C-alpha positions in Angstrom: -16.9 14.4 -182.4 -17.8 18.1 -182.0 -15.9 20.3 -179.5 -17.8 20.7 -176.3 -18.1 24.2 -174.8 -18.6 25.0 -171.1 -20.6 27.9 -169.8 -20.3 28.4 -166.1 -23.2 30.5 -164.8 -22.3 32.7 -161.8 -24.6 34.8 -159.7 -23.2 38.3 -159.2 -24.4 41.2 -157.1 -22.9 44.0 -159.2 -22.6 43.1 -163.0 -20.3 46.0 -163.9 -17.9 45.2 -161.0 -17.9 41.5 -161.8 -17.3 42.2 -165.5 -14.3 44.4 -164.7 -12.9 41.7 -162.4 -13.1 39.0 -165.1 -11.7 41.3 -167.7 -8.7 42.0 -165.4 -7.9 38.3 -165.1 -7.9 37.7 -168.8 -11.5 37.1 -170.0 -13.1 39.2 -172.7 -16.7 40.2 -172.8 -18.7 38.9 -175.7 -21.3 41.6 -176.4 -23.5 39.3 -178.5 -24.5 37.4 -175.3 -24.4 40.3 -172.9 -26.9 42.9 -171.8 -27.9 44.7 -168.6 -28.7 41.4 -166.8 -25.8 39.2 -168.0 -22.2 39.3 -169.3 -20.7 36.5 -171.3 -17.0 36.4 -170.3 -14.8 34.4 -172.7 -11.6 32.7 -171.4 -11.1 30.6 -174.6 -13.0 29.2 -177.5 -14.4 26.6 -175.2 -14.6 28.2 -171.8 -17.1 30.9 -170.9 -18.4 32.4 -167.6 -21.9 33.8 -167.7 -22.2 36.5 -165.1 -25.9 36.8 -164.1 -27.8 39.3 -162.0 -30.0 37.9 -159.3 -33.2 38.4 -161.3 -31.6 36.7 -164.4 -30.2 33.8 -162.3 -33.6 33.1 -160.8 -35.0 32.5 -164.3 -33.0 29.3 -164.5 -33.6 27.6 -161.1 -36.5 27.2 -158.7 -34.0 26.3 -155.9 -32.8 28.7 -153.2 -29.8 30.6 -154.4 -26.7 30.1 -152.4 -24.6 33.0 -151.1 -21.1 32.1 -152.3 -19.6 34.2 -149.6 -21.2 32.0 -146.9 -21.2 28.6 -148.5 -19.4 26.8 -151.3 -21.5 26.0 -154.3 -18.8 25.1 -156.8 -15.0 25.2 -157.2 -13.8 26.0 -160.7 -10.3 25.4 -161.9 -8.7 27.3 -164.8 -5.4 26.2 -166.3 -2.6 28.6 -166.9 0.5 28.4 -169.2 3.1 28.7 -166.5 3.7 29.1 -162.8 4.3 32.8 -163.4 0.9 33.0 -165.2 -0.8 31.6 -162.2 0.7 34.3 -160.0 -0.1 36.9 -162.6 -3.8 36.0 -162.8 -4.2 35.8 -159.1 -2.4 39.1 -158.6 -4.5 40.9 -161.2 -7.7 39.5 -159.6 -6.6 40.6 -156.2 -5.9 44.2 -157.5 -9.5 44.5 -158.7 -11.3 43.3 -155.5 -10.6 39.5 -155.5 -9.2 37.6 -152.5 -6.1 35.5 -153.1 -5.3 32.2 -151.6 -8.3 31.3 -149.4 -7.0 27.8 -149.8 -3.3 27.0 -149.3 -1.1 27.3 -152.4 -0.3 23.9 -154.0 3.2 23.3 -155.1 4.2 19.8 -156.1 7.0 20.9 -158.5 5.3 19.6 -161.6 2.0 21.3 -160.6 1.4 24.7 -159.0 -1.9 26.2 -158.0 -3.4 29.0 -156.2 -7.0 30.1 -155.4 -8.7 33.3 -156.2 -12.1 34.3 -154.8 -14.0 36.9 -157.0 -15.9 39.8 -155.3 -19.1 37.6 -155.1 -17.3 34.7 -153.3 -16.9 32.3 -156.3 -13.6 30.4 -155.9 -11.4 29.8 -158.9 -8.4 27.5 -158.7 -5.7 28.7 -161.1 -3.2 26.0 -161.9 -0.3 25.1 -164.1 0.9 21.6 -164.6 3.9 20.1 -166.5 2.0 17.1 -167.8 5.1 15.1 -168.8 6.7 15.6 -165.4 3.5 14.6 -163.8 3.4 11.4 -165.8 7.0 10.6 -164.8 6.2 11.2 -161.2 3.2 9.0 -161.4 5.1 6.2 -163.2 7.9 6.3 -160.6 5.4 6.0 -157.7 3.7 3.0 -159.4 7.0 1.1 -159.7 8.1 1.9 -156.2 
């Protein structure tokens, strides 16, 4: 089985501002797939966000383009290595024009998450989970 990649395509109003935002929260720009209409932002070997200008985005869909500040078109979740990393990513994003915690923080002990809205209104959930503690909690609930 080959490893699957994900490319999340996001409409942005200001490509330079959006690129700076995503670099601040830990993505790196891949120049091979970037130009003056798009920026390929790499979170990991398998997770990429394609930031597309309005003209570029319109090349891929005949549908009306949603305004992410006015309506939700997608919720994206990105994992983090620790609770502190969740707070760090959200804090970095907030310092470069993002909005933290549009949705309430989630803290279940074994799982911790916060939301971060980018300058164009796209919402990212950033979460950490202790998988083993989650399994134990689930198992104890099943036997109760």
